[in-house]
Backbone as JSON, one array per atom type, in Angstrom:
{
  "sequence": "MLALAKRGPLLDRAVKGGRWPREFGAVELRDRTCLVVGYGAIGRRIARLAAAFAMRVVVADPHRGSDAAGDGHAAASLDQALPEADFVILACALTPTTRGLIDAARLARMRPNAFLVNVARGAVVDEKALAQALAAGQLGGAGLDVLDTEPPLPGNPLLAFDNLVLTPHTAAFVETAYDRMAVKAAKNVLAGLDGRLGPADVVNPEVSGPGKV",
  "N": [[7.16, -1.35, 9.22], [6.56, -3.12, 11.3], [4.05, -3.75, 10.23], [4.71, -5.16, 7.95], [6.31, -7.04, 8.65], [4.77, -8.68, 10.2], [2.59, -9.17, 8.47], [0.52, -7.81, 8.38], [-1.47, -5.91, 7.08], [-2.32, -7.49, 5.16], [-3.41, -9.48, 6.49], [-5.43, -8.3, 7.52], [-7.38, -7.79, 5.72], [-7.9, -10.47, 4.43], [-9.39, -11.66, 6.79], [-11.39, -9.94, 6.76], [-12.37, -10.26, 4.29], [-13.42, -13.03, 4.91], [-11.71, -15.12, 5.28], [-9.7, -17.31, 7.13], [-6.75, -17.44, 7.91], [-4.15, -19.61, 8.9], [-2.05, -20.34, 8.36], [1.77, -20.0, 8.68], [4.24, -17.16, 8.23], [4.81, -14.79, 9.44], [7.29, -12.95, 10.44], [9.71, -12.93, 13.12], [10.89, -10.16, 14.51], [13.49, -9.69, 15.98], [16.9, -10.39, 16.42], [17.23, -10.16, 14.05], [18.69, -7.92, 11.49], [18.66, -4.4, 10.94], [18.73, -1.85, 9.14], [19.64, 1.5, 8.91], [19.84, 4.14, 6.73], [20.99, 6.85, 6.9], [21.4, 9.06, 8.84], [20.05, 11.21, 10.59], [17.72, 13.22, 13.08], [15.41, 11.36, 12.49], [16.85, 9.11, 11.59], [17.74, 8.7, 13.69], [15.4, 7.68, 15.77], [14.69, 5.88, 14.48], [16.62, 3.99, 14.9], [16.87, 4.02, 17.76], [14.38, 2.46, 18.27], [14.11, 0.14, 16.98], [16.09, -1.26, 17.88], [15.17, -1.82, 20.46], [13.27, -3.69, 20.02], [15.01, -5.57, 19.98], [16.97, -5.7, 17.98], [19.68, -5.83, 15.24], [21.38, -3.11, 14.88], [22.4, -1.33, 11.75], [23.89, 1.33, 10.67], [23.92, 3.23, 7.86], [25.57, 6.28, 6.88], [27.06, 8.56, 5.22], [28.42, 10.92, 6.39], [27.7, 10.73, 9.47], [28.7, 8.64, 10.4], [30.34, 7.91, 13.05], [28.69, 9.24, 15.35], [26.77, 6.91, 14.85], [28.13, 4.81, 16.27], [28.78, 5.9, 18.33], [26.74, 5.99, 19.73], [26.16, 3.1, 19.92], [25.84, 1.34, 18.33], [26.65, -0.37, 14.97], [28.33, 0.98, 12.03], [28.21, 1.33, 8.45], [29.18, 1.37, 5.15], [26.68, 1.97, 2.48], [26.45, 0.24, 0.28], [28.16, -1.71, 1.43], [26.56, -2.9, 3.59], [24.31, -3.38, 2.6], [23.48, -6.24, 1.69], [23.48, -7.91, 4.24], [21.76, -7.13, 5.32], [17.91, -7.49, 6.83], [16.09, -5.82, 6.87], [15.56, -2.74, 5.49], [15.57, 0.21, 5.93], [14.54, 3.35, 5.14], [16.0, 6.71, 5.48], [16.76, 9.42, 4.82], [18.15, 12.56, 3.56], [16.45, 14.15, 0.7], [18.7, 14.67, -2.0], [20.92, 15.43, -4.45], [22.75, 13.61, -4.51], [21.47, 11.06, -3.24], [19.29, 10.69, -4.76], [17.54, 8.11, -6.45], [19.08, 6.67, -5.01], [18.34, 3.6, -4.18], [18.36, 1.5, -6.41], [17.93, -0.5, -9.62], [20.69, -2.06, -9.01], [21.32, -1.78, -6.32], [19.34, -2.92, -5.17], [19.42, -5.41, -5.85], [21.6, -6.22, -4.8], [20.15, -6.9, -2.12], [19.87, -9.29, 0.77], [17.71, -12.21, -0.64], [14.19, -12.06, -0.07], [14.4, -9.94, 2.07], [13.16, -6.65, 3.4], [12.08, -3.37, 1.97], [11.78, -0.49, 3.59], [10.64, 2.54, 2.97], [10.43, 6.17, 4.16], [11.64, 8.22, 3.41], [12.0, 10.14, 0.59], [10.25, 9.88, -2.29], [11.75, 9.84, -4.54], [14.44, 9.03, -3.55], [14.05, 6.09, -4.48], [14.38, 3.88, -7.03], [11.54, 3.65, -8.6], [10.61, 1.56, -10.58], [12.26, -0.2, -10.92], [12.0, -1.17, -8.35], [9.55, -2.39, -8.67], [9.88, -4.17, -10.5], [11.72, -5.77, -9.0], [10.2, -6.93, -7.03], [8.28, -8.0, -8.08], [9.85, -10.05, -9.5], [10.08, -11.59, -7.29], [12.13, -11.05, -5.53], [12.29, -9.76, -3.19], [10.84, -9.8, -0.01], [9.18, -8.21, 0.84], [7.75, -4.59, 0.32], [7.23, -1.28, 1.97], [6.04, 1.95, 1.78], [5.8, 4.98, 2.74], [6.11, 7.2, 1.01], [6.14, 8.59, -2.08], [7.22, 8.85, -5.58], [5.73, 10.38, -7.44], [3.0, 12.07, -6.15], [-0.62, 11.7, -5.75], [-0.47, 8.57, -6.77], [-0.1, 7.49, -9.75], [-2.9, 5.84, -11.96], [-2.26, 3.64, -13.41], [0.35, 3.13, -12.09], [2.49, 0.37, -11.44], [3.41, -0.27, -8.93], [1.26, -0.45, -7.15], [-0.14, -3.24, -7.23], [0.9, -5.42, -5.88], [0.56, -7.56, -3.16], [2.07, -7.28, -1.27], [3.53, -5.43, -0.33], [2.96, -2.29, 1.37], [1.35, 0.21, 1.17], [0.89, 3.94, 2.45], [-0.3, 7.24, 2.57], [1.83, 9.2, 2.4], [1.88, 10.19, 5.33], [3.1, 9.38, 7.73], [3.83, 11.27, 9.46], [1.55, 12.66, 10.52], [-0.08, 12.81, 13.12], [-2.1, 13.75, 15.52], [-1.03, 14.85, 18.19], [1.63, 14.96, 17.63], [1.61, 17.45, 16.04], [0.38, 19.41, 17.51], [2.26, 19.96, 19.46], [4.81, 20.71, 17.64], [3.17, 23.14, 16.92], [3.44, 24.85, 18.98], [6.16, 24.85, 20.06], [6.85, 26.22, 17.55], [5.34, 28.53, 18.21], [7.12, 28.91, 20.72], [9.85, 29.4, 20.16], [9.38, 31.35, 18.55], [9.27, 33.36, 20.43], [11.22, 33.1, 21.95], [13.29, 33.63, 20.16], [12.66, 36.84, 19.3], [13.78, 37.55, 21.83], [16.34, 37.08, 21.83], [16.61, 34.64, 23.36], [17.01, 31.95, 21.93], [18.05, 28.82, 21.68], [20.98, 27.13, 20.71], [20.42, 24.22, 19.8], [17.75, 24.99, 18.58], [19.08, 26.29, 16.25], [19.36, 26.62, 12.96], [21.08, 27.69, 11.13], [23.77, 28.85, 12.79], [25.82, 31.1, 12.62], [24.18, 33.19, 11.57], [22.84, 34.16, 13.39], [22.03, 36.05, 16.87], [23.04, 38.76, 19.11], [21.89, 41.98, 17.61], [21.72, 40.66, 15.26], [19.29, 39.22, 12.45]],
  "CA": [[8.27, -2.55, 9.8], [6.03, -3.71, 11.76], [3.17, -4.04, 8.8], [5.2, -6.46, 6.68], [6.79, -8.33, 9.73], [3.53, -9.3, 10.97], [1.82, -9.27, 7.65], [-1.06, -7.06, 9.17], [-2.52, -5.42, 6.01], [-2.65, -8.86, 4.1], [-4.17, -10.81, 7.37], [-6.61, -7.74, 7.82], [-8.17, -8.22, 4.16], [-8.53, -11.86, 4.17], [-10.5, -11.79, 7.65], [-12.86, -8.97, 6.37], [-13.13, -10.99, 3.12], [-14.47, -14.18, 5.19], [-10.91, -16.19, 5.5], [-9.33, -17.35, 8.72], [-5.52, -17.67, 7.27], [-3.52, -19.71, 10.13], [-0.26, -20.41, 7.93], [3.12, -19.15, 9.16], [4.54, -16.27, 7.6], [5.29, -13.41, 9.7], [8.81, -12.64, 10.71], [10.01, -12.0, 14.24], [12.27, -8.95, 14.51], [14.53, -10.38, 17.25], [18.1, -10.69, 16.04], [16.85, -9.52, 12.8], [19.77, -6.68, 11.02], [18.11, -3.35, 10.66], [20.06, -0.73, 8.3], [19.26, 2.8, 8.72], [19.92, 4.92, 6.06], [20.29, 8.24, 7.29], [21.28, 8.96, 10.81], [19.43, 12.68, 11.1], [16.71, 12.91, 13.77], [14.38, 10.62, 12.38], [16.96, 7.77, 11.99], [18.11, 8.0, 15.43], [14.66, 7.48, 16.51], [14.11, 4.18, 14.1], [17.53, 2.94, 15.39], [16.43, 3.05, 19.12], [12.98, 1.62, 18.51], [14.43, -0.91, 16.25], [16.75, -2.04, 19.18], [14.07, -1.73, 21.54], [12.71, -5.2, 19.52], [16.29, -6.73, 20.22], [17.47, -5.81, 16.29], [20.88, -5.51, 15.51], [21.18, -1.88, 13.84], [23.44, -0.95, 11.51], [23.94, 2.6, 10.22], [24.98, 4.05, 6.81], [25.23, 7.64, 6.49], [28.95, 8.87, 5.4], [28.59, 12.0, 7.95], [27.52, 10.24, 10.54], [29.1, 7.0, 11.39], [31.17, 7.95, 14.39], [27.47, 9.07, 15.73], [25.94, 5.72, 15.15], [29.04, 4.12, 16.89], [29.0, 6.32, 19.72], [25.25, 5.48, 19.92], [26.43, 1.84, 20.38], [25.4, 0.75, 16.56], [27.74, -0.43, 13.84], [28.33, 1.97, 10.93], [28.57, 0.46, 7.35], [28.7, 1.73, 3.69], [25.24, 1.31, 2.15], [26.97, -1.14, -0.41], [28.27, -3.3, 2.4], [25.53, -3.31, 4.72], [23.09, -4.27, 1.91], [23.41, -7.77, 1.79], [23.8, -8.27, 5.23], [20.29, -6.4, 6.12], [16.71, -8.03, 6.74], [15.07, -4.55, 7.15], [16.36, -1.49, 4.98], [14.89, 1.93, 6.15], [15.41, 4.93, 4.21], [15.52, 7.79, 6.52], [17.89, 10.04, 4.23], [17.13, 13.63, 2.84], [16.63, 13.89, -1.13], [20.0, 15.33, -2.48], [21.54, 14.8, -5.75], [23.83, 12.2, -4.33], [20.58, 10.4, -2.95], [18.33, 10.54, -6.0], [17.81, 7.05, -7.03], [19.86, 6.05, -4.36], [18.49, 2.38, -4.21], [18.05, 1.14, -7.71], [17.78, -1.85, -9.78], [22.19, -2.67, -8.69], [21.11, -2.04, -5.12], [18.16, -4.26, -5.17], [19.99, -6.61, -6.72], [22.29, -6.41, -3.39], [19.78, -7.5, -0.84], [19.33, -10.56, 0.42], [16.61, -12.52, -0.76], [13.28, -11.74, 1.22], [14.33, -8.69, 3.05], [12.19, -5.95, 3.4], [12.49, -2.1, 2.45], [10.94, 0.61, 3.67], [11.04, 4.21, 2.67], [9.94, 7.29, 5.17], [12.29, 9.55, 3.63], [11.44, 11.12, -0.35], [9.88, 8.91, -3.25], [12.86, 10.0, -5.27], [15.01, 8.05, -3.34], [13.98, 4.45, -4.69], [13.94, 3.92, -8.56], [10.1, 3.07, -8.67], [10.23, 0.91, -11.46], [13.35, -1.55, -10.36], [11.47, -2.21, -7.23], [8.28, -3.01, -8.9], [10.37, -5.33, -10.86], [12.43, -7.31, -7.96], [8.9, -7.61, -6.16], [7.48, -9.14, -9.59], [10.34, -11.32, -9.89], [10.49, -12.37, -6.35], [13.06, -11.16, -5.12], [12.25, -9.12, -1.7], [10.0, -9.89, 0.72], [8.05, -7.04, 0.71], [8.39, -3.17, 0.69], [6.93, -0.36, 2.76], [6.29, 3.22, 1.42], [4.86, 5.93, 2.97], [6.22, 8.07, -0.05], [6.0, 8.18, -3.72], [7.76, 10.01, -6.73], [4.39, 10.98, -7.63], [1.93, 11.8, -5.35], [-0.73, 10.27, -5.44], [0.44, 7.52, -7.22], [-1.13, 7.36, -11.19], [-3.36, 4.6, -11.72], [-1.31, 2.38, -13.86], [1.93, 2.64, -11.04], [2.46, -0.98, -11.28], [3.23, -0.46, -7.51], [-0.56, -0.84, -6.72], [-0.6, -4.67, -7.57], [1.57, -5.96, -5.01], [0.22, -7.65, -2.13], [3.37, -7.53, -0.2], [4.2, -3.9, -0.73], [1.97, -1.39, 2.04], [1.3, 1.96, 0.73], [0.26, 4.85, 2.82], [-0.56, 8.37, 1.8], [2.43, 10.42, 2.99], [1.47, 10.41, 6.3], [3.76, 9.38, 8.85], [3.57, 12.54, 10.71], [-0.01, 13.2, 10.85], [-0.27, 12.42, 14.28], [-2.36, 14.83, 15.99], [-0.57, 15.49, 19.53], [2.7, 15.83, 17.38], [1.13, 18.49, 15.15], [-0.07, 20.29, 18.78], [3.51, 19.99, 20.2], [5.19, 21.45, 16.92], [2.31, 24.6, 17.32], [3.72, 24.96, 20.29], [7.56, 24.76, 19.82], [7.21, 27.4, 16.97], [5.49, 30.13, 18.98], [7.8, 29.46, 21.78], [11.01, 29.84, 19.46], [9.55, 32.59, 17.66], [9.41, 34.7, 21.44], [12.88, 33.56, 22.16], [13.8, 34.47, 19.08], [12.58, 37.91, 19.29], [14.3, 38.47, 22.79], [17.71, 36.5, 22.04], [16.87, 33.52, 24.05], [17.02, 30.94, 21.14], [19.08, 27.93, 21.92], [22.01, 26.33, 19.69], [19.99, 22.86, 19.16], [17.04, 25.28, 17.59], [19.58, 27.19, 15.27], [20.61, 25.5, 11.53], [22.53, 28.41, 10.61], [23.96, 29.88, 13.78], [26.27, 32.16, 11.89], [23.5, 34.71, 11.23], [21.85, 33.92, 14.87], [23.05, 36.47, 17.85], [23.09, 40.16, 19.15], [21.99, 42.32, 16.48], [21.3, 39.89, 13.95], [18.2, 38.71, 12.45]],
  "C": [[7.54, -3.67, 9.93], [4.59, -4.56, 11.06], [3.65, -5.19, 8.38], [5.77, -7.58, 7.35], [5.55, -9.58, 9.74], [2.62, -9.75, 9.92], [0.2, -8.5, 7.98], [-1.84, -6.64, 7.97], [-3.38, -6.83, 5.17], [-4.08, -9.63, 4.95], [-5.76, -9.85, 7.29], [-7.59, -8.02, 6.31], [-8.41, -9.79, 4.26], [-9.4, -12.05, 5.33], [-11.63, -11.28, 7.03], [-13.31, -9.86, 5.02], [-13.5, -12.56, 3.46], [-13.63, -15.68, 5.11], [-10.16, -16.31, 6.86], [-7.35, -17.75, 8.61], [-4.94, -18.34, 9.01], [-2.08, -20.26, 9.84], [0.92, -19.66, 8.45], [2.97, -18.22, 7.73], [5.28, -15.02, 7.79], [6.92, -13.41, 10.35], [9.16, -11.93, 11.99], [11.58, -11.29, 13.94], [13.21, -9.57, 15.24], [15.79, -10.89, 16.23], [18.28, -10.56, 14.5], [17.78, -8.42, 12.66], [18.64, -5.46, 10.19], [18.8, -2.43, 10.27], [19.16, 0.2, 7.95], [19.93, 3.35, 8.1], [19.82, 5.79, 6.01], [20.23, 8.21, 8.72], [20.69, 10.37, 10.79], [18.72, 12.18, 12.55], [15.65, 11.69, 13.89], [15.18, 9.03, 12.46], [17.65, 7.49, 12.95], [17.23, 7.56, 16.02], [14.43, 5.77, 15.97], [15.14, 3.44, 14.7], [17.24, 2.52, 16.99], [15.39, 2.39, 19.06], [13.55, 0.2, 17.82], [15.31, -1.96, 17.47], [16.0, -2.51, 20.11], [13.36, -3.67, 21.36], [14.0, -6.24, 19.44], [16.99, -7.11, 18.61], [18.78, -5.47, 16.46], [20.63, -4.26, 14.21], [22.77, -1.4, 13.29], [23.12, 0.25, 10.69], [24.65, 3.11, 8.53], [24.23, 5.34, 6.56], [26.95, 7.7, 6.64], [29.09, 10.0, 6.39], [28.51, 11.74, 8.98], [27.77, 9.29, 11.19], [29.52, 7.37, 12.76], [29.82, 8.64, 15.38], [26.91, 8.04, 16.3], [26.93, 4.96, 15.94], [29.0, 4.95, 18.17], [27.4, 5.8, 20.5], [25.22, 3.71, 20.51], [25.94, 0.91, 19.0], [26.56, 0.49, 15.5], [27.28, 0.55, 12.57], [28.91, 1.16, 9.63], [28.69, 1.44, 6.28], [27.31, 0.91, 3.46], [25.28, -0.25, 1.48], [27.44, -2.45, 0.29], [27.71, -3.77, 3.12], [23.97, -3.92, 4.01], [22.56, -5.61, 1.97], [23.55, -8.63, 3.0], [22.0, -8.35, 5.85], [18.75, -7.22, 5.8], [15.89, -6.91, 6.62], [15.81, -3.4, 6.5], [15.36, -0.32, 4.98], [15.68, 2.72, 5.87], [14.74, 5.96, 5.04], [16.57, 8.53, 5.98], [17.46, 11.31, 3.57], [17.36, 13.14, 1.32], [17.82, 15.04, -1.33], [20.35, 14.78, -3.64], [21.85, 13.7, -5.49], [22.13, 10.99, -3.74], [19.42, 9.89, -3.65], [18.45, 9.45, -6.67], [18.89, 6.17, -6.29], [19.81, 4.28, -4.22], [17.29, 2.19, -5.7], [18.42, -0.32, -7.78], [19.67, -2.66, -8.86], [21.91, -3.1, -6.92], [20.07, -2.91, -4.64], [18.54, -5.59, -5.03], [20.88, -7.34, -5.44], [21.62, -6.99, -2.29], [19.43, -8.62, -0.95], [17.8, -10.71, 0.17], [15.16, -12.34, 0.74], [13.29, -10.51, 2.22], [13.33, -7.81, 2.27], [12.58, -4.68, 2.84], [11.49, -1.24, 2.73], [11.14, 1.9, 3.63], [9.83, 5.3, 3.56], [10.38, 8.43, 4.52], [11.58, 10.4, 1.84], [11.26, 9.79, -1.2], [10.96, 8.66, -3.92], [13.93, 9.19, -5.12], [14.96, 6.45, -3.94], [13.69, 4.75, -6.18], [12.57, 3.14, -8.34], [9.74, 1.87, -9.67], [11.47, -0.38, -11.46], [12.75, -1.95, -9.58], [10.14, -2.77, -7.68], [9.15, -3.99, -9.6], [10.89, -6.6, -9.64], [11.24, -7.4, -7.24], [8.5, -8.33, -7.37], [8.12, -10.37, -9.61], [10.56, -12.1, -8.35], [11.55, -12.28, -5.45], [13.39, -10.62, -3.83], [10.92, -9.73, -1.27], [8.76, -9.17, 0.87], [8.84, -5.58, 0.89], [7.13, -2.54, 1.26], [7.45, 1.15, 2.45], [5.26, 3.96, 1.84], [5.04, 7.27, 1.65], [6.09, 7.63, -1.42], [6.78, 9.25, -4.7], [6.88, 10.67, -6.93], [3.5, 10.87, -6.92], [0.54, 12.5, -5.48], [-0.36, 9.62, -6.55], [-0.74, 7.81, -8.78], [-1.55, 5.92, -11.04], [-2.69, 3.31, -12.89], [0.35, 2.31, -13.05], [2.21, 1.31, -11.19], [2.72, -1.52, -9.64], [2.29, -1.3, -6.82], [-0.95, -2.2, -6.74], [-0.23, -5.22, -6.6], [1.06, -5.97, -3.76], [1.15, -7.51, -0.63], [3.93, -6.2, -0.05], [2.59, -2.87, -0.04], [2.31, -0.07, 1.58], [0.69, 2.57, 1.68], [0.74, 6.33, 2.09], [0.4, 9.24, 2.11], [2.2, 10.97, 4.44], [1.8, 10.21, 7.7], [3.63, 10.16, 9.74], [2.64, 12.74, 11.0], [-0.58, 12.56, 12.17], [-0.99, 13.86, 15.02], [-1.4, 15.56, 17.31], [0.82, 15.93, 18.95], [2.7, 17.19, 16.67], [1.0, 19.91, 16.7], [1.41, 20.95, 19.33], [4.64, 21.02, 19.04], [4.56, 22.78, 16.79], [3.35, 25.19, 17.88], [5.17, 25.68, 20.53], [7.98, 25.84, 18.8], [7.06, 28.52, 17.52], [6.92, 29.95, 19.47], [9.09, 29.77, 20.91], [10.96, 30.99, 18.64], [10.07, 33.89, 18.96], [10.87, 34.13, 21.69], [13.59, 33.76, 21.8], [14.25, 35.8, 19.31], [13.45, 38.6, 20.59], [15.78, 37.7, 22.97], [18.09, 35.38, 23.05], [16.99, 32.02, 22.78], [17.66, 29.99, 21.63], [19.57, 27.16, 20.85], [21.16, 25.19, 19.35], [18.82, 23.65, 18.22], [17.46, 26.13, 16.27], [20.16, 26.24, 14.19], [21.43, 26.67, 11.25], [23.07, 29.42, 11.94], [24.89, 31.05, 13.5], [25.91, 32.95, 11.59], [22.87, 34.96, 12.74], [23.1, 35.05, 15.65], [22.82, 38.24, 17.97], [23.04, 41.18, 17.78], [21.79, 42.09, 15.09], [20.12, 39.3, 13.91], [17.96, 38.07, 11.62]]
}
């Protein structure tokens, strides 16, 4: 979102190419509407960060709307919220329901010059429809850390757009985060062996407890 709003990659390439652009074009995040699609752990974190930039946060999650409201964010259906959003951040799981969630019809519902960011799974977005929307100037840009086919095939039309930021599915590739994950996993194994595993760490509590493995 920051790379798109401040045109970071584009300006980096310009300066390294011998230019020193001074024209306006960056977008201030303050008072913009950030639509977070999916309100799991990642969606919650994104919402907190967006709020820290003084953005208005709206959450679209049919299962966790009350959680979002409890955290002080507005909750709405995806189709209701899309026309109002300046930034749409996809942080939902890939399921049969969310596959192709952002298709041509929903891209058409987004406001002109809005930005789409996908840190979920590539198949949540119809990439052909996204390329067509970018080619038509319908969106301000897009940021994708995930693609339907990874790495992208040479003929993928998304590779041609300057207002699209692509990263190679590396949003979680942070050394300190991997260190914490390894330590947490080891602690959970030890806690599980002696029955101390806390409820926050158990995905299926119905099979945990004394005498259950």
